C-alpha positions, 0 to 999 in steps of 0.5 A, spaced: 868 115 448 865 113 441 865 118 436 859 123 435 855 123 428 855 130 425 850 133 420 853 139 416 849 144 411 851 147 406 851 154 409 855 150 415 850 149 421 852 143 424 848 138 428 852 134 432 849 127 436 853 123 441 851 115 441 846 113 446 848 113 454 845 108 459 846 112 465 842 107 469 845 100 467 837 098 466 836 098 458 830 102 459 833 109 460 838 112 455 841 119 454 843 123 448 846 129 448 846 134 441 848 140 440 846 145 434 852 150 432 850 156 427 853 163 426 857 162 432 852 160 436 851 154 440 845 150 443 846 143 446 842 139 450 841 132 453 835 128 451 832 123 455 829 116 451 824 111 456 822 105 456 827 102 450 830 096 452 836 093 446 833 086 443 827 088 443 822 090 436 
């Protein structure tokens, strides 16, 4: 698994974004797991990105 990108605010809040995954292997639909952490709470979701093909501008 590739390493996640983590942004940390001065107060300690963190935003974690994992590398995009291509669940169907078609190059058109990607998912991105993301999390927010602050004050002992955690919110997480998986975002779906449609219509993006690698190598296209």
